[in-house]
N, C-alpha and C positions, 0 to 999 in steps of 0.2 A: 503493499501499500504506500500513496505518497506521504511523504512527512508534508505536514502542515504548522500554519501557524501557532503556536503557544496562545491557551486565552490567558489574558491578565486583567486584574484592578488594583483600583488605588483606592487604600483607607484612608480617609483626612483625621487628621491627628489634633491640630489645633486651628482655631478661626472659625468663622462662623458657619463654615462645612463641617465641623467636627463631631464624625460618628459616622457621617453617611458616607458612603461606597458605591462607586462608581466602576462600571466595566471598561476599559479600554478595546475601542473598538479597532477592526481590521486595517480598517481605512482612514484609522488616525484621529485623535481625539483632543479638541482644541481646548483651551480652559483661559479664559478673558471674558470681557464684557459685551463682547459685540452681540446682538441679538440671533444669529446664527452659530455664535458658539456653544459647541455641546455641554462645556461645563460653565455657568455663567454665576462668580461669586460677587458681590458688591464690592464698594470700598473702591476709594480713590486710589489707592497704591497699585490696583489690578490695574493692566493695560487691557484695552478693546483685544489685542490680540497679543497676548503673554508667552505661553508656552502650546506646544504640539506635542503629545505621545505619538510616537507610531511601532507597532510589534515587528519586531525581526521575523522573519521564516526561519532562522535557525537558533537564535535563542536570546531571551531579553528585548528590551526595548526602547528606542531611539528617542532621546528627550531633545528637540529641537527648540532655542530661544528664541523669542523673533527680534526682530531689529531694534535696540535702542532698550532694549530690557535686561532684566539678571534674574538668575536665580541662583539659589543654592543646593551643590547636592551634596551630601553625608559632610555638610560645613564649609563650603568648598564653595566660592562664587563664580558663575558661569554668565559670563557676558555674551550680548546680544550676539547675534545670528551664530549661536556657535553651537553644537550635536556632541551631546553626553550618551551612551551607552550605560542604560540602567539595568541592574540586577532585580530579582525579587529580594526584598529587606532593603532597596535603597531610601533612602529619605530627602524628601524635597520640598523645600520652602519658595513661596513666593510671596511678594509684598513683603508686610510688616511680621502679619500672623499664620497664614497661611500654609499649614505645613501637611504634607500627607507620605504614605509608605506604600513602593509595590509591592503587591502582591501577586502569586500567581493563582488563578480560577479554575478549580477542577470541577465546579458545581456544574457546568454544563458543557458540552465542544462546541466546538467553534464551528458555528452555524455558518459560516460564509462559507467552508469545505468539507462539510459532512457530507455523504451521500445521499439523495433522493433517493427512500426506502419506501418500503409501503409497512401497515401494521401486519403483517402474514408472517411471522419469523419462521417458519418453518420452510420459505425459500431457502432452496439450497444451492442455486445452481447460478449465475452471473454469466450476462453477457460481455464479451471485451471485444475493442476495437483496436487490433494492431499491439496491443497491451502483452501477448503472450507468447513464449517461446515456443518453439516447433515442438519441446518433447513435452509439452502441455498439454498440448493437442487430442481431442479424442481421437482424430483419424489422421494417424503420422503423414506425413508430405502434403495434407492442404495447408493453404493459406489461412494466417493465424487469424485475420481477420474475420473469417467465416467458423470459427470454433468454439466452441462451446464447453467449459470445466465446472467441475464442481467447485463451490467455497470451500475455503479451509477453516479448522475449527476458528480458529482467531476471526476470520472476520464475519463468520457468524457471532463470534461473543461481541465485536464491534456492533454491529447491527443491532442484536438486541437492546444491549447498551443505550446505543443512543435512539431507539423507539421508545426503550424506556425512562429515558429523561424527556423525550417530546411528549409524551403522555402525561406524565407527573407535570412538566409546567404546563400543559392545557387544563390542567387540573386544578393546580393554583391560580391560573389567570382569572379560572370560570369563580373558583373561591372567591379571590380577590374581588373580583367585579360583582359579588353577590353581597358581601363583607362592605361595600363601597354607599349598596344601594340603600341596604337598611340605615348608614349610617347618615343618608342625605335624607331619608324618612325622618330618624329621629331627631338631625339635627333641626329639621322645619317643625318638627312638635316641640321642642324647646325652645326656638324663637315663639313660636306662636305663643306657650304657655309665659316667657318672661316679657314679653313684649320688646325683647330686644330693639332700639334704635339704631336706624341706618339708613342715612347719619345722624350723628346725635347732635342734640341740642343743648345752649345756655342752658342752667336748672333757671326755670322759670319762666324760658321762652314761649313753652305752651301753654301754659295756665296763665302768663302776663303777669306774675305774682314772682317777682324779682326780692334776694332776697342777697346782695351783694357787699360785700366791706369793700375800705379803700384806705393807701396810705398817701397822706398828702404829704408834697416834699417842696422846701423851698431851696433853689440851689441858686446858690451868690453868686453874680449881682441880679436878684429881679428874677430868678426864673424858678417858675410857678408851675408844677405839674402835680398828678396825682398816677396811682396805679390800682384799678379794683379788680376785683376777684367774686367769684360765686362763694358764698358760707355754705358749707354742708357739714352736716356731724362730722367729717372727718378731717375738716379743713385745719389745718397746723399753719403759723406764720414765725417765721424770725424774723429781728429788724436789727441793726448796728447803723444808727443816720441814718443816711440814704439809702442804705444797702439794705430790698428786702428780699426773704426767699418764702414763698408759701405754697402747700400743697394741699390740695384739694380733689374736686372732682367733674367732670363733665358729664350732662346726659340725664332725659327724665328720672333714669331709673338711679343717677350718679354713680354711675359703673365703670368710668374712666376714668383713671389716673390725671392729673394736671396737674403740671409744674409752673412755676413763674419763678424767674429769677430778674432782678434789678441791680445793675453793680450803677455806682458812680467813682470815679477814679480821677486824678491828674494824670493828664499828657506830660510827659517830661519835654522841656522846651515847647512847652504846648503853646505859644503864642507866634509862632514859627513854625507852626506843625499845621498843617492845610487837613482838614477835614479827610479827604482820601486818602494821604499819605499815615495819618494815625488809624485809618479804617485797615489798609493794606497791612500794618504792622498789627494790628489784631486778631485779622485773621490769620495770619502765618503761625502766628502765637499760640494759637486754639489749636491750630491742626496740627503742630508739632506737639504739643505740650499736654492739651487735655481731650484728644481723640475725636476732635470734632471732622465731620467728614463736609463738604457742603456741594449740594447737589444742584447748585445753577450758580450763574453770576447775579451780583449784586445788581438791584434792582431801586431805583430812586424812587422814593414816595414822601407824602406830609401829612404830618399831624397839622390837626386845626386848616384845612385847606380851604384858608379866606383869606384874601387878599395875597402877600408874600409867603404864607404858609411856612411849616418849621418843618426842613429836609431831615430825611434819613436814607440810611440802606436795609436794605430787606432783603434775605436771602432765608433759604430752607435747608435744612442740616441734620445729618443724622450724628450722634455720639455715644460713646460707649463709655457707661458709668459703673466700673467693676464689671459685674456680670450681668449688667440689665443694660439695653439698650433706648435712647429715647431717639424722636424724632421731631421738627415741629419748624418754629419760625423763627430769626435773628433780626434786631431791630438795632441799627447804629447810630447814635447821637453825639453832636457835639453840641458844648456850649462854652464859650469860651477857651478856656483850658482845659476843661474837663469832657471827659471821655463816658457816653451813659447806653450802656447796652442793658436790653428787652430780650431774656427768651422764655419762647411760651412754646411748651414740647408736651408730647404724650408718651406713652409708650409705643415704639415703633410699629407693633402689631396693631394697636387701637388708630392708626393715624388713618389710614382708610375711609374709618368712621367718622372721624373728630376734622377734617382738613377742612369743611368747609364752616366750622365754626370757630376755629381758629384763624382763618380769616375774612370773619364778621367780625367777630371781637377783639377789638386790638389791645383790650385791657390797660391802654397807657391815654392820657389826657393830658393835653401842653393848653396853659391860660394863654389866651389873645395878650398879654400882656410879655410871657418870656415870646410870642413869635414878637412884637414891637421892639424889645430888645436883642433880640438875636443879629448874628453877622459872622458873614464866613472870615476864617482866618485867610489875609490875603496871600498870594504865591509869591507875590515881589511887594514891596512897601514901598509906598512914595519917596523919593528924598529931599531932603530938607529942612531946616530948621520947623520944629513943633510949631512955635508962636507964629512965625510966618505962614505955616500950611495952616493951624487955626482962624487965621486971618482971612485968609484966602478962600477957604470952607465957610465962612460967615457973610463974605461978601457975596459969593454965587449965590448961598440962601437967601439973600436980602430982594436980589431981585425976583421979577415973574420966574416962577419954577418953570414954566415952559422954556425960557430960555436959558437958563443954567445949561452947564454942560455937565450931565448926570454921572459920568463913566468917572470924570476928575473929583468931584464932588463923595463920590462912593468912595472912591480908593484914599484920598484924603484923612474921610473920617474915619473908614477901619486903621487906616496907618498910625492913625493919634490915639485911637481905640487901643490897640495893640503896645504903644508904649508906656500909654498911663497906666495900664493893668499890668505889662510884664514890671514895671521901675516902680508898683505902687504910688503911682503919685498923684495927690488926692487932687491938687489944685488943677492939673491938667485933665484929670475924669471928670472932675465939677466942670468943666468947662465943655468939654468934648460931648461928654452924655447929652446932653440938653439939646445941641447940635443935630444930633444922629436920630433923636425922638422927633425933630423938627423937619428933618430931610422925610423920615418914613410916612413923617402924618400928610407934607404937600405931595408925596407919590401917593398916596391914597386917593386924594382926593380929584388929581390930576387922572388916575386912572379910571376911578367911576365916571368923570366926566366922557373921556373916554368910550366906555361900556354905553353910554345913555346916547352920544352920538353916533354910535354904529349902530345901537335898534333904531333910529331915527332914522339913517339913510338905507337901514334894511326896507323898514316900511316902506318907505318913498321909490324901495327901487335904483338907488343912485351907488352903485358898483363902485365908482371912482373913488367915491367918497368913503364907502368901506374900506377900500384896499388904501387910501391914504391911512387910515385911524389903523389898521392891521401893518404895516410898514413904518409909523411912527411908535407903536409901543413895541415894535420891536426893536428899535433902535436904543429906547427906553429901557426895556427889560429884554437884555441878550442873554443872559444867563439862564440856564435851567435848576439852578437851585432857585431860585424866585418864581413859587408856582403861576402869578400873574404869565411867564415865559410859557409853560405848560397851558394853561387855559386859551392863550392867545394861538399856540398852534394845534391846540385841540377847534378853534372856534368856537368859543364859548365866551360870552359876552353878557353876562351876567354879575353881578356885585358879589351874590352868594352863591355856592358851589349847590 
């Protein structure tokens, strides 16, 4: 009989697939995050095409490491596009924690190379096509392709063994299918009896009787905000200054654990570090040190989305906390030299039920006063003496605001604010803060007038006037960090959203 490729399997020892066993296909088994990969672990440390296992006809399995990736075989690192022959017992690690061992699989014969037999194991003859020698022919001297010989005892044993395995496999499939059917029926009965919500709701959302708690905070200077959360019999809170941790529950039945974590910390050299720079540093730090894996790119959103709004970065993530995996949304904010991080998360296996309520209830509120006092750290400060800059800004603001050079006023005032707070200069702070408030108030009035003018032109069908308003507003509000820029781009011309 011809030799065939041996059967192998891999058993995962650590990582999210720990305890799982997978057969190694004769055609090759690819491990990666691609949709068509044979084994698809999660985690950003696993590439789309990480490694491929290919059984060999003689013995062992060839491990191919794809381009720009690496793996560790028996503790030795193997780099991209490197092939390694594995023997049973070989230990392989990919990514940070995913480890498996290669084993021989004797449970089933090689299905790709097994002969096509019938259920009749008593058949003891085999038709041969040019593979027998002359001395094995029933009629000497005839061409071997026309001959018939008796199967050997070993061949019959192999046929019987294969047939028994196939029948046993068929019984397992039928039994498993029946068991799955019973599980589905039982699950449907349990869901109907327990009235499990999918998706879950905020406690009180269905009945209209909310019982929410809140932590009010004041982040100097003039930053007023709060975190709110549902109060349940299982709610536990912990506070330290403006840092708060809440463990509560979601759902009408309060059956989904809900974890909220709000932290405030000072950014090193914060008045010279922009929001984007400090955000990138935070994301890198928690990814490397705290087990965060971010699932998408950051999206800029706004709290208090009236007028200029309060901008923040929003991302979905998962994180490992000891033996427990959480999944949720992270909001990253800056206020002067402080960074504020809000985590809203549920157990990863409940996220599919809780995603809607996590998106609908932000658990965080910013006051209009905090929006008025908010300003972005400039990427580059304006040069010049503080007194002269203060005089120039004051002169521009005494003009008709429509004639003022807004870009210059904005940069001058933010430069002065950075200098005042960075050096703790009370005199400069007292002089520049009122100018900033005056500038923001005049922006509000001018923008409100533009909204009314746009609506008037729209009602009159005056497209030229509408386009003039749009172009003028985009010149005044060019930054996507201002919510008015977003509304203009979306062609929203109401003062309240």
